Steps between C-alpha positions, in 0.01 A plus 500: 500500500622849414512773761230689302257212559241638750513221760879488517519879516251509788698234687826694456336810649362295790837341578660844510237593760585185697863608521399841636281330766759232590257227393678167455214250486203513261187289549274466195127449560452242226149433373620351173327762286685691225583782743664314788650240264672776299607670820666191646664402173643848439635520856659158451671611177625820662643301789732309264700821464424648842550286810424781745159355584342162567168400351208283612134454408178428689161392368189580705231236452163656586331161449220671308562319170501124440837505315675726754716214632596413140605862450720470808674199347545678166657799674723270701625326184575835341700614804688170510598547134659834599643369828295753698376412853122465498225472760125449470273629777131421539272766648141479616255743335138535610301462176184635666636851554365772273833599347679177417770682303581731790494215753734290286736795459521554876566131561765498227695797631473377856665174393759679288601726790659196667758491220625855564676466838754783475579836330726328247210300351260620232183326388427563131165458330411500131248785468554681172396810304153372413440396863587853608255654253225257602560576869473874431164456329365270770598752767350781292168315473504449878531875548853485643710810562868558423616219726287239323570639154873482567442126461803275549845638596815359342662454841357503851585374847366151562532268801863542613628604157352615170237424237582594141315489169775525236269453199262795543640663185473179293183416306325164504572469128875541567483231770324259265768569240772435759348162590468401135858602422634297793274198461330553836175312554271722708205389710164645400252530786151449348347750742698773320233481229209543743366849429272484805821587685538876476869501410439251221210711371730802480773288338290325237214742437601854592870529408475342151224746413699796636815393318317501170498879524805550724757224431733632772222514760665261748822697494320833536284374787807359677666842462193662657537255787859615555382862508246407766777330699700826488193694609443261788858541613447877526170448683671266747776753563240772567301265724814417699551872570137544606513185711802627691315825575170334595605184683521481878743224591405472867130450423561313173242718324447774244434838661182634342586863570802461273317289241235769464767748387550299180307527176238226438728342240793484740276362774394211275860440398611500864223262603594249228866520605414459871264208451740318270767534767255351751450196277142594412338440165514799267190711579245576230385852419184427700703410810714812462182708481373326814819592682455862393138527618507270806849568631628840386169685500335326798430672834787506747332261743415243231683165494407353160646182350528380140532124467727353234595141417818487710422752770324829563567873486404673823501853632563594860526862602729658241660179375438255220592140580534170314371221722532125450331243717817331621475572868483239777197477725633550853158496669562168679876544541654482849863429591746562788815692400799499737659789299848348501492431124285561193141383535429222253203271442490200266850598384373844394641824641224694676679776693875577479665551837681809371159664436417461870847622603469814287136589571425361848832432675329491844319181391814310401559210737134496610261213443239630256171359380466552124148477359273616220257790515147432621361855512443748782859478636678785675875551509736654758847561358648612833386403853482868600287602201124455450374234265334582165270295284666303223251649256609854587865399478450361149331824396776713651768296322315502169490120477248407226200283604608198291834487685350505847432128510865436408627606842644291779427626850772469767371470857704521820342401831155497337527849354547592132837677471610485135374436146684341211359563151578210267520691170 
């Protein structure tokens, strides 16, 4: 193959990137299709003149097709012919879920993450130019913003190392030509012809029609995707600045007084950035509008909540919080602590001794009863001071209502003397 051949040229550019990132092991996600087959073969050829990296391949068997185990054997034979280490991994996919494609993708990448154990390893997948254009259109039809329209990046962090897509500038036609020129026998998944699947509908019905009028449509759409990626980078940089100005580290919340100083567009951009950092699903325009009306514009004494799939957005006083239901129920908890070491239970750290030493040194060395909150308790921090209700203390300290059941109460001689908040 000449260096002007698209696949080989793309691989040369990728290997130069590997050198700059100190990547010395490349793992190919091998499905056996024209894309991953070309990718593995081209990397193998390049390695004959460049021994700076090792190469392996892994096939993920979703067990959704009857011949999937046969495909595993075909991929194994191909790797053996090139003397490339190969592994096949079976994953379980729930066929009853609404989005089978999305579920299979999550299972696939979860399995592949196990093969990227360090920063010197890069997983490579075979997505190409036409895939990028199709992804752009699918995201467009879903109403995605810049982040979704940016589609697939060429290189991103993944597991303990990297995930790369070296063939994003190479067309499907060029990959088919590469396989034919090198005598590579690709696997054809019959579901790729099923136009009830949205991606296949775009691939077989929409793009051929578009390319009748605009032959370079895939390339142009992929270029638009790159522009959106640049735009998103700028939006992320702006959001990072706004986040630094609006985020209260001690309370782990966004300060609404600061958020309200921003334009509506910057507020939405900040909220997307914040929620992504919290591990939440990307909010829709409807959810962002809810946040505006129920959180930013609500009365000061309101404590609204917006439920999402992986948690909820809550407001307390002048703060906006992301809350996940991961707390432990301490209602029935009761344990003696001799305060001569960390308090542990079932091999889990509950209260560090250094917390007690720093915050309540007069209780160190005492025998304390540690228990969960029941309601109606009063606390006396010092023997010479009057007691106050726990409810009033929480209000004075600005502890949000959903955190108040995550406290451990420390009693000495039958009297509540300290509180530990298990954040």
